[in-house]
C-alpha positions as CSV (number, residue, x, y, z in Angstrom):
1,M,40.3,-94.0,-12.1
2,R,39.2,-90.5,-10.8
3,P,42.0,-88.3,-9.9
4,Q,42.7,-87.1,-6.4
5,P,41.2,-83.6,-5.8
6,R,43.9,-80.9,-5.7
7,A,41.6,-77.9,-5.0
8,H,40.7,-79.3,-1.6
9,W,43.9,-77.9,-0.1
10,V,43.0,-74.5,-1.3
11,L,39.5,-74.8,0.1
12,L,40.7,-76.2,3.4
13,A,43.2,-73.2,3.7
14,L,40.6,-70.7,2.7
15,G,38.1,-72.2,5.2
16,L,40.7,-72.1,8.0
17,V,41.6,-68.4,7.1
18,I,37.9,-67.5,7.3
19,L,37.5,-69.4,10.5
20,L,40.6,-67.8,12.0
21,G,39.5,-64.4,10.9
22,A,36.1,-64.8,12.5
23,L,37.6,-66.0,15.8
24,L,40.1,-63.1,15.8
25,L,37.2,-60.6,15.0
26,D,35.2,-62.0,17.8
27,T,38.0,-62.4,20.3
28,F,39.8,-59.0,19.8
29,V,36.8,-56.9,18.6
30,V,33.4,-58.1,19.5
31,G,34.5,-60.0,22.7
32,R,36.3,-56.8,23.9
33,V,33.2,-54.6,24.0
34,G,32.8,-52.9,27.3
35,Q,35.9,-54.5,28.9
36,G,38.2,-52.4,30.9
37,A,37.7,-49.9,33.8
38,A,36.5,-46.4,33.1
39,P,39.4,-44.0,32.8
40,T,40.2,-41.6,35.6
41,A,40.1,-37.8,35.1
42,G,43.3,-36.3,33.9
43,P,44.6,-32.7,33.4
44,A,42.4,-30.3,31.5
45,K,44.9,-27.5,30.7
46,T,43.9,-27.5,27.0
47,V,40.2,-27.7,27.3
48,P,38.5,-24.4,26.2
49,D,35.9,-22.7,28.4
50,S,33.3,-23.2,25.5
51,V,33.5,-26.8,26.4
52,H,34.0,-26.8,30.2
53,Q,31.4,-24.2,30.8
54,G,29.1,-25.0,27.9
55,G,26.3,-27.5,27.2
56,P,26.3,-31.1,26.4
57,L,26.1,-30.7,22.6
58,I,29.5,-29.9,21.1
59,G,30.2,-29.0,17.5
60,N,32.8,-27.4,15.3
61,T,31.8,-24.0,13.7
62,G,35.0,-23.9,11.6
63,S,36.7,-21.5,13.9
64,G,36.7,-23.8,17.0
65,L,34.5,-25.7,19.3
66,S,31.1,-24.5,20.4
67,S,28.4,-25.9,22.5
68,R,24.7,-25.7,23.2
69,K,22.9,-26.0,26.5
70,T,19.7,-28.1,27.1
71,P,16.6,-25.9,27.0
72,D,14.8,-25.4,30.3
73,R,12.2,-27.9,31.4
74,T,13.5,-30.3,28.7
75,V,14.7,-33.8,29.4
76,V,16.7,-35.8,26.8
77,L,16.7,-39.5,27.9
78,T,19.8,-41.2,26.5
79,F,20.8,-44.9,26.7
80,D,24.3,-46.2,26.1
81,D,26.0,-49.5,25.2
82,G,23.0,-51.2,23.5
83,P,21.1,-52.5,21.9
84,D,20.6,-55.5,24.3
85,P,18.2,-58.2,23.3
86,E,16.9,-58.4,26.9
87,W,16.9,-54.9,28.4
88,T,16.5,-52.5,25.4
89,P,13.0,-54.0,24.6
90,K,12.0,-53.5,28.3
91,I,13.1,-49.9,28.2
92,L,11.3,-49.4,24.9
93,D,8.1,-50.8,26.5
94,V,8.4,-48.3,29.3
95,L,9.0,-45.4,26.9
96,R,6.0,-46.5,24.7
97,R,3.6,-46.7,27.7
98,N,4.6,-43.2,28.7
99,G,4.7,-41.7,25.2
100,V,8.3,-40.7,25.4
101,K,11.0,-40.6,22.7
102,A,14.7,-41.0,23.7
103,T,18.1,-41.2,22.0
104,F,20.0,-44.4,22.0
105,F,23.8,-44.4,21.6
106,V,24.6,-47.9,20.2
107,T,27.9,-49.8,19.9
108,G,28.6,-51.2,16.5
109,A,29.3,-54.7,17.7
110,S,26.0,-55.0,19.7
111,A,24.0,-53.3,16.9
112,A,25.4,-55.8,14.4
113,Q,24.3,-58.7,16.5
114,H,20.8,-57.4,17.3
115,Q,19.6,-55.6,14.2
116,D,16.0,-56.5,15.0
117,V,16.2,-54.6,18.3
118,L,17.9,-51.7,16.5
119,A,15.2,-51.7,13.9
120,R,12.5,-51.5,16.7
121,V,14.3,-48.6,18.2
122,D,14.0,-46.6,15.0
123,A,10.4,-47.9,14.1
124,E,9.1,-46.5,17.4
125,G,10.4,-43.1,16.6
126,H,13.4,-43.0,18.8
127,E,16.8,-41.5,17.7
128,V,20.0,-43.5,17.2
129,G,23.5,-42.2,17.8
130,L,27.0,-43.7,17.7
131,H,28.9,-45.0,20.6
132,T,31.9,-46.5,18.8
133,F,32.1,-50.1,17.6
134,T,34.0,-51.6,20.6
135,H,33.3,-49.0,23.4
136,V,37.0,-47.8,23.2
137,D,38.2,-44.7,24.9
138,L,38.7,-42.4,21.8
139,G,41.2,-40.2,23.8
140,K,43.5,-43.1,23.9
141,V,43.5,-44.2,20.3
142,G,44.7,-42.7,17.1
143,E,42.8,-40.9,14.3
144,T,42.6,-44.0,12.0
145,R,41.1,-46.2,14.9
146,T,38.6,-43.4,15.6
147,R,37.5,-43.2,12.0
148,L,37.1,-47.0,11.9
149,E,35.2,-47.2,15.2
150,L,32.7,-44.5,14.1
151,G,32.6,-45.4,10.5
152,Q,31.8,-49.0,11.0
153,T,29.2,-48.2,13.7
154,G,27.5,-45.7,11.3
155,L,27.3,-48.4,8.6
156,V,25.7,-50.9,11.0
157,V,23.1,-48.2,12.0
158,A,22.4,-47.5,8.4
159,S,21.8,-51.3,7.9
160,G,19.4,-51.6,10.8
161,T,17.6,-48.3,10.5
162,G,18.1,-47.0,7.0
163,K,19.4,-43.8,8.4
164,S,22.8,-42.1,8.9
165,S,23.5,-40.5,12.2
166,Q,26.0,-37.7,13.0
167,L,25.3,-37.8,16.8
168,V,28.2,-39.4,18.7
169,R,28.7,-40.0,22.3
170,P,32.2,-41.0,23.2
171,P,32.5,-43.9,25.6
172,Y,33.4,-43.1,29.2
173,S,32.2,-39.5,28.7
174,N,30.1,-37.6,31.2
175,R,29.3,-33.9,31.8
176,P,31.1,-31.1,29.9
177,N,33.0,-29.9,33.1
178,A,34.5,-33.5,33.3
179,V,36.3,-33.3,30.0
180,D,40.1,-33.6,30.2
181,D,42.8,-33.2,27.7
182,E,42.6,-36.7,26.5
183,D,38.8,-36.4,26.0
184,L,39.3,-33.2,24.1
185,V,41.4,-35.0,21.5
186,G,38.6,-37.4,20.8
187,I,36.0,-34.7,20.7
188,E,38.1,-32.6,18.3
189,R,38.4,-35.5,15.9
190,I,34.8,-36.3,16.0
191,T,33.7,-32.7,15.4
192,A,36.3,-32.1,12.7
193,A,34.6,-34.8,10.7
194,G,31.3,-32.9,10.9
195,D,29.8,-35.0,13.6
196,L,28.3,-33.7,16.8
197,V,29.2,-34.8,20.3
198,V,26.4,-35.4,22.9
199,L,27.6,-35.4,26.5
200,A,25.3,-35.3,29.6
201,D,24.0,-33.0,32.2
202,L,23.1,-35.7,34.6
203,D,24.6,-39.1,35.1
204,S,22.3,-41.8,36.6
205,E,25.3,-43.9,37.4
206,D,23.1,-46.9,36.8
207,W,26.1,-48.9,35.5
208,R,27.1,-49.1,39.2
209,R,23.8,-50.7,40.1
210,P,23.4,-48.5,43.2
211,G,19.7,-49.3,43.6
212,T,16.6,-47.9,42.0
213,G,16.3,-45.0,44.4
214,A,19.8,-43.8,43.8
215,I,19.4,-44.0,40.0
216,L,16.2,-42.0,40.3
217,A,17.8,-39.3,42.4
218,N,20.9,-39.0,40.1
219,A,18.6,-38.7,37.0
220,T,16.2,-36.1,38.5
221,P,16.9,-32.4,37.7
222,K,17.0,-30.3,40.9
223,D,15.6,-27.2,39.4
224,A,13.8,-26.2,36.2
225,K,16.9,-26.3,34.0
226,G,16.8,-28.9,31.2
227,A,19.1,-32.0,31.3
228,V,20.5,-34.7,29.1
229,V,20.3,-37.8,31.3
230,L,22.8,-40.5,30.8
231,M,21.4,-44.1,31.3
232,H,22.3,-47.5,30.0
233,D,20.3,-50.2,28.2
234,G,23.2,-52.5,27.6
235,G,26.4,-53.7,29.2
236,G,24.9,-55.8,32.1
237,D,21.8,-56.2,34.3
238,R,19.6,-53.1,33.8
239,S,16.7,-54.1,35.9
240,Q,17.3,-51.2,38.2
241,T,17.4,-48.9,35.3
242,V,14.0,-50.1,34.0
243,A,12.5,-49.8,37.5
244,A,13.9,-46.3,37.9
245,L,12.6,-45.2,34.6
246,E,9.1,-46.3,35.4
247,K,9.1,-43.7,38.2
248,L,11.3,-41.0,36.7
249,I,9.1,-40.2,33.6
250,P,5.8,-39.7,35.5
251,S,7.6,-37.7,38.2
252,L,9.1,-35.3,35.7
253,K,5.9,-34.9,33.7
254,E,4.2,-33.9,36.9
255,R,6.8,-31.2,37.3
256,G,6.1,-29.9,33.8
257,F,9.1,-31.4,31.9
258,A,9.0,-32.3,28.3
259,F,10.8,-35.2,26.8
260,Q,12.6,-34.9,23.5
261,T,15.2,-36.6,21.5
262,A,18.7,-34.9,21.2
263,G,18.0,-33.8,17.7
264,E,14.7,-32.2,18.7
265,A,16.0,-30.5,21.9
266,F,19.0,-29.0,20.3
267,G,17.5,-28.2,16.9
268,V,19.8,-30.5,14.9
269,K,17.3,-32.9,13.2
270,Q,19.5,-32.7,10.1
271,A,22.1,-34.8,12.1
272,I,19.9,-37.8,11.2
273,R,19.5,-38.4,7.4
274,Q,18.5,-41.2,5.1
275,A,21.3,-43.6,4.4
276,T,22.4,-44.3,0.9
277,A,22.0,-47.7,-0.7
278,A,25.8,-48.2,-0.6
279,E,25.9,-47.4,3.1
280,R,23.1,-49.8,3.8
281,A,24.8,-52.6,1.8
282,E,28.1,-52.1,3.5
283,G,26.4,-52.1,6.8
284,T,24.7,-55.3,6.0
285,A,28.1,-56.8,5.2
286,V,29.6,-55.7,8.4
287,S,26.6,-56.9,10.4
288,L,26.7,-60.4,8.8
289,T,30.5,-60.6,9.4
290,V,30.1,-59.8,13.1
291,R,27.2,-62.2,13.5
292,F,29.2,-64.9,11.7
293,S,32.1,-64.4,14.0
294,R,29.8,-64.6,17.0
295,F,28.2,-67.8,15.6
296,V,31.6,-69.4,15.0
297,T,32.7,-68.5,18.5
298,E,29.5,-69.8,20.1
299,L,29.6,-73.0,18.0
300,L,33.3,-73.7,18.9
301,T,32.5,-73.0,22.5
302,W,29.9,-75.7,22.4
303,L,32.2,-77.9,20.4
304,V,34.9,-77.5,23.0
305,V,32.4,-78.4,25.7
306,I,31.1,-81.4,23.8
307,S,34.6,-82.6,22.9
308,S,35.7,-82.2,26.5
309,V,32.8,-84.3,27.7
310,L,33.5,-86.9,25.0
311,A,37.2,-87.0,26.0
312,L,36.3,-87.4,29.6
313,A,33.9,-90.1,28.7
314,R,36.4,-91.9,26.5
315,A,38.9,-91.7,29.3
316,A,36.5,-93.1,31.8
317,V,35.4,-96.0,29.5
318,L,39.0,-96.8,28.6
319,L,40.0,-97.0,32.3
320,V,37.0,-99.1,33.3
321,T,37.3,-101.5,30.4
322,T,41.1,-101.8,30.9
323,A,40.7,-102.6,34.5
324,I,38.2,-105.3,33.5
325,H,40.4,-106.7,30.9
326,A,43.5,-106.7,33.1
327,R,41.7,-108.6,35.8
328,R,40.6,-111.4,33.5
329,K,42.5,-114.6,34.5
330,P,42.3,-117.7,32.4
331,G,40.6,-120.5,34.4
332,R,42.5,-123.5,35.4
333,H,40.2,-125.7,33.3
334,A,40.4,-123.3,30.3
335,P,40.8,-125.3,27.1
336,R,44.2,-125.2,25.4
337,L,45.1,-126.2,21.8
338,R,47.5,-129.0,21.3
339,P,50.6,-127.9,19.4
340,Q,49.8,-127.7,15.8
341,L,51.3,-126.4,12.6
342,V,50.4,-122.9,11.8
343,T,51.1,-121.2,8.5
344,V,52.5,-117.7,8.6
345,L,51.8,-115.5,5.5
346,V,54.3,-112.8,4.8
347,P,53.2,-110.4,1.9
348,A,56.2,-108.6,0.7
349,Y,56.8,-105.8,-1.7
350,N,60.3,-104.3,-1.7
351,E,61.1,-105.7,1.7
352,E,64.8,-106.5,0.9
353,A,66.0,-104.5,4.0
354,G,64.0,-106.5,6.6
355,I,62.7,-109.7,5.2
356,E,65.6,-111.8,6.7
357,A,64.9,-110.5,10.2
358,T,61.2,-111.3,9.7
359,L,61.8,-114.8,8.5
360,R,64.4,-115.7,11.1
361,T,62.2,-114.5,14.0
362,I,59.1,-116.4,12.7
363,L,61.2,-119.6,12.5
364,A,62.3,-119.1,16.0
365,S,58.8,-119.3,17.2
366,T,58.1,-121.8,20.0
367,N,55.0,-123.1,18.0
368,P,55.6,-125.1,14.9
369,V,55.3,-123.0,11.7
370,Q,55.6,-123.1,8.0
371,V,56.1,-119.7,6.2
372,I,54.8,-118.6,2.8
373,V,56.4,-115.5,1.4
374,I,54.3,-113.8,-1.3
375,D,56.5,-111.5,-3.4
376,D,54.0,-109.0,-4.7
377,G,56.0,-107.8,-7.7
378,S,58.9,-106.4,-5.9
379,T,61.4,-104.4,-7.9
380,D,64.3,-104.9,-5.4
381,R,66.0,-108.1,-4.2
382,T,63.3,-109.4,-2.0
383,S,62.9,-112.7,-3.7
384,E,66.7,-113.2,-4.1
385,V,67.2,-112.6,-0.3
386,V,64.5,-115.2,0.6
387,R,66.0,-117.8,-1.8
388,S,69.5,-117.2,-0.6
389,L,68.7,-117.9,3.0
390,H,67.8,-121.5,2.3
391,L,65.6,-121.5,5.4
392,P,63.6,-124.6,6.3
393,N,59.8,-124.6,6.2
394,V,59.9,-121.3,4.0
395,S,58.3,-121.3,0.5
396,L,58.2,-118.4,-1.9
397,V,55.4,-117.5,-4.2
398,R,55.8,-114.7,-6.7
399,Q,53.1,-112.8,-8.5
400,R,52.6,-109.5,-10.4
401,N,52.0,-106.5,-8.2
402,A,48.4,-106.6,-7.2
403,G,48.4,-105.2,-3.6
404,K,48.7,-106.6,-0.1
405,A,45.1,-108.0,0.0
406,A,45.6,-110.0,-3.3
407,A,49.0,-111.2,-2.0
408,L,47.4,-112.5,1.2
409,N,44.6,-114.2,-0.9
410,T,47.4,-115.9,-2.9
411,G,49.0,-117.1,0.3
412,L,45.7,-118.4,1.5
413,R,45.3,-120.6,-1.7
414,H,48.6,-122.2,-0.8
415,T,47.7,-122.7,2.9
416,R,47.0,-126.2,4.1
417,T,46.6,-125.6,7.8
418,E,43.4,-124.4,9.8
419,L,45.2,-121.6,11.5
420,V,47.1,-118.8,9.8
421,V,49.1,-115.9,11.1
422,M,49.4,-112.8,8.9
423,V,52.4,-110.5,9.4
424,D,53.9,-107.6,7.4
425,G,57.1,-107.9,5.5
426,D,59.0,-105.9,8.1
427,T,57.4,-107.4,11.2
428,V,59.7,-109.1,13.8
429,L,58.1,-111.6,16.1
430,E,58.9,-112.6,19.6
431,P,59.3,-116.4,20.2
432,E,56.0,-116.8,22.0
433,T,53.9,-114.6,19.6
434,V,52.5,-117.4,17.4
435,A,51.8,-119.7,20.3
436,N,50.0,-116.9,22.2
437,L,47.9,-116.0,19.2
438,V,46.8,-119.5,18.5
439,Q,45.8,-120.4,22.0
440,Q,42.8,-118.1,21.6
441,F,41.4,-120.4,18.9
442,A,40.6,-123.0,21.6
443,D,37.3,-121.2,21.7
444,P,35.5,-122.3,18.5
445,A,33.6,-119.1,18.2
446,V,36.9,-117.1,17.7
447,G,37.6,-116.2,14.1
448,A,40.5,-113.9,14.5
449,V,43.0,-112.7,17.1
450,S,44.6,-109.2,17.3
451,G,48.3,-109.2,18.4
452,N,50.1,-106.4,20.1
453,A,52.2,-104.5,17.6
454,K,55.0,-102.4,18.9
455,V,57.2,-99.7,17.3
456,G,60.8,-101.1,16.8
457,N,62.5,-97.9,15.6
458,R,61.3,-95.5,18.4
459,S,64.4,-93.3,18.7
460,G,63.9,-89.7,17.8
461,L,60.9,-87.5,18.5
462,L,58.7,-88.8,15.6
463,G,59.5,-92.4,16.7
464,R,58.5,-91.7,20.3
465,W,55.2,-90.1,19.3
466,Q,54.4,-93.2,17.2
467,H,55.6,-95.5,20.1
468,I,53.3,-93.7,22.5
469,E,50.4,-93.9,20.0
470,Y,50.9,-97.7,19.5
471,V,51.2,-98.6,23.2
472,I,48.0,-96.6,24.1
473,G,46.1,-97.9,21.0
474,F,47.0,-101.6,21.7
475,N,46.9,-101.6,25.4
476,L,43.8,-99.4,26.0
477,D,41.7,-99.1,22.8
478,R,42.0,-102.8,22.0
479,R,41.4,-103.9,25.6
480,M,38.2,-101.7,25.4
481,Y,37.1,-103.3,22.2
482,D,37.8,-106.8,23.6
483,V,35.7,-106.2,26.6
484,M,32.9,-104.6,24.5
485,Q,33.2,-107.5,21.9
486,C,33.5,-105.2,18.9
487,M,37.1,-105.3,17.8
488,P,37.2,-103.2,14.5
489,T,40.7,-104.1,13.4
490,V,43.2,-107.0,13.5
491,P,46.4,-105.2,12.6
492,G,48.1,-106.3,9.4
493,A,51.5,-106.3,11.4
494,V,50.4,-109.3,13.5
495,G,47.1,-111.2,13.6
496,G,45.8,-114.8,13.7
497,F,42.9,-116.2,11.7
498,R,40.8,-119.3,11.4
499,V,41.1,-120.3,7.7
500,S,37.5,-121.7,7.6
501,A,36.3,-118.3,8.9
502,L,38.4,-116.5,6.2
503,R,37.0,-118.7,3.4
504,E,33.4,-118.0,4.7
505,V,33.7,-114.3,4.1
506,G,35.6,-114.8,0.8
507,G,39.1,-114.2,1.9
508,V,40.8,-110.8,2.3
509,P,38.8,-108.0,0.8
510,E,40.6,-106.3,-2.1
511,D,38.2,-103.3,-2.6
512,T,39.4,-101.1,0.3
513,L,42.8,-99.7,1.3
514,A,42.4,-100.9,5.0
515,E,42.1,-104.6,4.2
516,D,42.8,-105.5,7.8
517,T,39.9,-103.4,9.1
518,D,37.6,-104.5,6.3
519,L,38.4,-108.1,6.9
520,T,37.9,-107.9,10.7
521,M,34.5,-106.2,10.3
522,A,33.5,-108.8,7.7
523,L,34.3,-111.6,10.1
524,E,32.2,-110.1,12.9
525,R,29.3,-109.5,10.5
526,A,29.5,-113.2,9.7
527,G,29.1,-114.0,13.5
528,W,32.7,-114.7,14.4
529,S,34.3,-113.4,17.6
530,V,37.4,-111.3,17.4
531,V,39.6,-111.0,20.5
532,Y,42.9,-109.3,21.7
533,Q,46.0,-111.1,22.9
534,E,48.3,-108.6,24.6
535,D,51.2,-111.1,25.0
536,A,51.3,-111.8,21.2
537,R,53.9,-109.1,20.6
538,A,55.5,-108.1,17.2
539,W,57.9,-105.4,16.4
540,T,57.3,-103.3,13.3
541,E,59.1,-100.4,11.5
542,A,57.2,-97.2,11.9
543,P,57.6,-94.3,9.3
544,A,60.9,-92.4,9.9
545,S,59.8,-89.1,8.3
546,L,56.8,-86.9,8.3
547,G,56.2,-87.5,4.6
548,Q,56.1,-91.3,5.1
549,L,54.0,-90.9,8.1
550,W,51.5,-88.8,6.2
551,R,51.3,-91.4,3.3
552,Q,50.8,-94.2,5.8
553,R,48.2,-92.6,7.9
554,Y,46.4,-91.1,4.8
555,R,45.9,-94.7,3.5
556,W,44.9,-96.0,6.9
557,C,42.4,-93.3,7.5
558,Y,40.9,-93.4,4.0
559,G,40.7,-97.2,4.1
560,T,39.0,-97.0,7.5
561,L,36.4,-94.6,6.1
562,Q,35.9,-97.0,3.3
563,A,35.4,-100.0,5.6
564,M,33.1,-98.1,7.9
565,W,30.9,-97.1,5.0
566,K,31.0,-100.6,3.5
567,H,29.8,-102.1,6.8
568,R,27.4,-99.4,7.8
569,G,24.6,-102.0,7.6
570,A,25.9,-103.6,10.8
571,V,24.2,-100.9,12.8
572,F,20.8,-102.6,12.1
573,E,22.1,-106.3,12.5
574,R,22.1,-108.5,15.6
575,G,24.7,-110.6,17.3
576,M,28.4,-109.9,16.8
577,A,27.5,-107.7,13.8
578,G,25.2,-105.5,15.9
579,K,27.9,-105.0,18.5
580,L,30.3,-103.8,15.7
581,G,27.7,-101.6,14.3
582,R,26.3,-100.0,17.4
583,R,29.5,-99.9,19.5
584,A,32.6,-99.8,17.3
585,L,31.4,-97.8,14.4
586,P,30.0,-94.9,16.4
587,Y,33.2,-94.9,18.5
588,L,35.3,-94.7,15.3
589,F,33.2,-92.0,13.8
590,L,33.3,-89.8,16.9
591,Y,36.9,-90.2,17.9
592,Q,38.6,-91.0,14.5
593,V,36.6,-88.8,12.1
594,A,34.3,-86.1,13.7
595,L,36.5,-84.7,16.4
596,P,39.7,-84.7,14.4
597,V,37.9,-82.9,11.5
598,L,36.9,-80.2,14.1
599,A,40.0,-80.2,16.2
600,P,42.1,-77.6,14.2
601,A,39.4,-75.0,14.7
602,I,39.0,-76.0,18.4
603,D,42.8,-75.7,18.9
604,V,42.8,-72.2,17.4
605,F,39.9,-71.2,19.7
606,A,41.8,-72.7,22.8
607,V,45.0,-70.7,21.8
608,L,43.0,-67.4,21.5
609,S,41.4,-68.1,24.8
610,L,44.9,-67.5,26.3
611,W,44.3,-63.9,25.4
612,S,40.6,-63.6,26.4
613,D,40.8,-65.7,29.5
614,P,44.5,-66.8,30.3
615,A,43.7,-68.6,33.5
616,A,40.8,-70.6,31.9
617,G,43.0,-71.3,28.8
618,A,45.9,-72.6,30.8
619,L,43.7,-74.7,33.0
620,A,42.1,-76.3,29.9
621,W,45.5,-77.0,28.5
622,L,46.7,-78.7,31.6
623,G,43.4,-80.7,31.8
624,F,43.8,-81.8,28.2
625,L,47.4,-82.8,28.9
626,A,46.3,-84.8,32.0
627,L,43.6,-86.6,29.9
628,Q,46.5,-87.8,27.6
629,L,49.1,-88.4,30.2
630,V,47.1,-90.5,32.7
631,P,45.9,-93.1,30.1
632,A,49.4,-93.1,28.7
633,V,51.0,-94.0,32.0
634,I,48.5,-96.8,32.6
635,A,49.1,-98.2,29.1
636,F,52.8,-98.2,29.5
637,R,52.6,-99.9,32.8
638,L,50.3,-102.6,31.4
639,D,52.7,-103.2,28.6
640,G,55.8,-103.2,30.8
641,E,57.3,-100.2,29.0
642,R,59.5,-97.5,30.6
643,L,57.8,-94.2,31.2
644,R,60.7,-92.1,30.0
645,P,59.4,-91.4,26.5
646,L,56.3,-90.0,27.9
647,W,57.8,-86.5,28.2
648,A,57.1,-86.3,24.5
649,V,53.3,-86.2,25.2
650,A,53.5,-82.6,26.0
651,L,54.9,-81.9,22.5
652,Q,52.4,-83.9,20.6
653,P,49.8,-81.2,20.1
654,V,52.3,-78.9,18.5
655,V,53.1,-81.1,15.3
656,Y,52.1,-84.7,15.6
657,R,48.5,-84.2,16.5
658,Q,48.0,-81.4,13.9
659,L,49.5,-83.7,11.2
660,M,47.0,-86.5,12.2
661,Y,44.1,-84.0,12.1
662,L,45.0,-82.8,8.6
663,V,45.3,-86.5,7.5
664,V,41.7,-87.1,8.6
665,I,40.5,-84.0,7.0
666,Q,42.2,-84.8,3.7
667,S,40.8,-88.3,3.8
668,V,37.2,-87.1,4.5
669,I,37.5,-84.6,1.6
670,T,39.0,-87.3,-0.7
671,A,36.2,-89.7,0.3
672,L,33.4,-87.1,-0.3
673,A,35.0,-86.1,-3.7
674,G,34.8,-89.8,-4.7
675,A,38.5,-89.9,-5.6
676,V,40.5,-93.2,-5.7
677,L,43.6,-93.2,-3.4
678,P,46.4,-95.4,-4.6
679,W,48.3,-97.7,-2.3
680,Q,50.9,-95.8,-0.4
681,K,54.0,-98.1,0.1
682,L,56.7,-97.0,2.6
683,K,60.3,-97.3,2.1
684,R,61.7,-99.9,4.4
685,T,65.1,-99.4,6.2
686,G,65.2,-102.7,8.2
687,S,65.0,-100.9,11.5
688,A,62.2,-102.8,13.1
689,T,64.4,-104.3,15.7
690,Q,66.4,-101.1,16.4
691,D,64.8,-100.5,19.8
692,A,63.5,-103.9,20.5
693,P,64.6,-105.7,23.8
694,E,67.2,-108.3,23.7
695,L,65.8,-111.7,24.5
696,D,67.4,-114.8,26.1
697,E,70.3,-115.9,24.0
698,T,69.9,-119.6,24.9
699,T,66.3,-119.6,24.0
700,V,66.3,-117.8,20.7
701,P,69.8,-117.7,19.3
702,L,68.6,-116.7,15.8
703,Y,66.6,-113.8,17.1
704,R,69.5,-112.5,19.3
705,A,71.9,-112.7,16.4
706,Q,69.5,-110.8,14.2
707,L,69.2,-108.1,16.9
708,R,73.0,-107.8,16.9
709,R,73.1,-107.6,13.1
710,Q,70.7,-104.8,13.2
711,G,72.7,-102.9,15.8
712,A,70.1,-102.9,18.7
């Protein structure tokens, strides 16, 4: 036996950390680029005249700030907020046609995502400067944030161009005479590190999109003085910028203006140097990280859309098929079986706490029954309890522990009736359950009938969550499967079978952990019909702790994966097998495997959306809650249940749903690793009737007495 993989939890945790890191990076860094309104001008009491009355190039000589003015009849075209995959190439095309070089001040986040565009900017002889990583106002952040913003942007530029730049344009900056005290703080930090600040002489205000004519007028020098012109190639629709640029360059050339880069115009070509191998390598790592974070976010966005569509489709299908199923009325001439003896098989392993309630309620059935209890190597007093009751029509068979499927096959070998009902050792039946199950066998095509299992111990939050899940699963999912003729599972808690059908498929399969699902699929592949009888109710004990719930669902999920893989050939078969393969198996894969595996990442993405877009996030949350609540209300009404427990639906995503997701993930990893999962036996407390309704005392005295003994 191959051991269960232990490293998968480490890998899962590492994967979730990486995923969370990518989402946080994209949400709070990349996704914030360009957000926020431009700051308003503040006081400028500390700004020196060398800045206010100087030129657009500002540096630090060691004794203070100094500036240089743009040479006469020289225009430096500068573009901020790029590179943009749509507009930067169009601007580059205009510059190339006119033989003009410009300076592009790029944001690190954009440059990391569009390294190909950045490489083209450099390859065509243009100059690249830094515009911070996230377009943050440097006057409003600390020194450490400033170093990070510019340092990471510099690395990304080194990766894309092979060069290191000392030219910096602070976001939201403009002309030197507009610098205020906050701006000065950022400028002093930049220049103290040896970098040069490039402001502007003319602001085209193209970011306002005022029209091509206005942009052209704003960017045109009024006299022969030189100018650094501020324009944008990123941050939005730049079609007006492109159109204005087509007219601006020829117009200024006619007036005798020369176009240069900032380094050429101010004589600081040394501000651009070749990057080191280490800088290029670090920049590549930063770029790949940013692109990965963007990819993860875009992928999850699509997954959220797809999962939402699938959830809506599932809700629609469930509601339609439920309506069809609920309107089905048995015809007046529908065949009915004459009362006949039915064997009830009770596989039992350490069921001392609840076996008496199970046997007494089976014997209280309105249909004649005989009971075979198969003690599968119990280590408690299960057999002693059965013998001590001295109940009529109850026989006990003991065997070494071999598992539930083997116990059922042992029971089948002792069965002498054509119809058999299989229940768990903790199941409590209602009086009409057996009769309602067997009536479906009036149709000779029916090989098995699913009953309606209900949670008996539904008090407490965990019990309510399982109660809700059972009611929805049996009253919506199984109705859908019944209408679509592709029932994947007759539950082990309560199900009826035609013995000849069981013998045809070789009895209960013993090679998977979900023997009920495996058996049901085998019957359908053999051509037998499997139906649902909602009136065949049985009460079962649900796990009372998270640990027990985990073990139970882990086994169920892993066993279901085994059964799906075992019966995958049904996809290509005809008849009942084809309906199973082309209807039930895809449904199970989508809603019980694929979406749960992806759901934790989608949930994290949804939570983060509350910061990036609170209104949309809240609306999505309410919509998701409605998708859960509406079917739940319908299912509860169909089953005659009170709606009071449904308040717990709102809390399910917090703990219960996450636990179910992790169960599926662990099951998938276990299956992929080829590990063998042992049978997970739950500890029984005999609480299957704890919250069951009291029945008519004159009709079923034994059942009513048992309820009183259990303290219902």
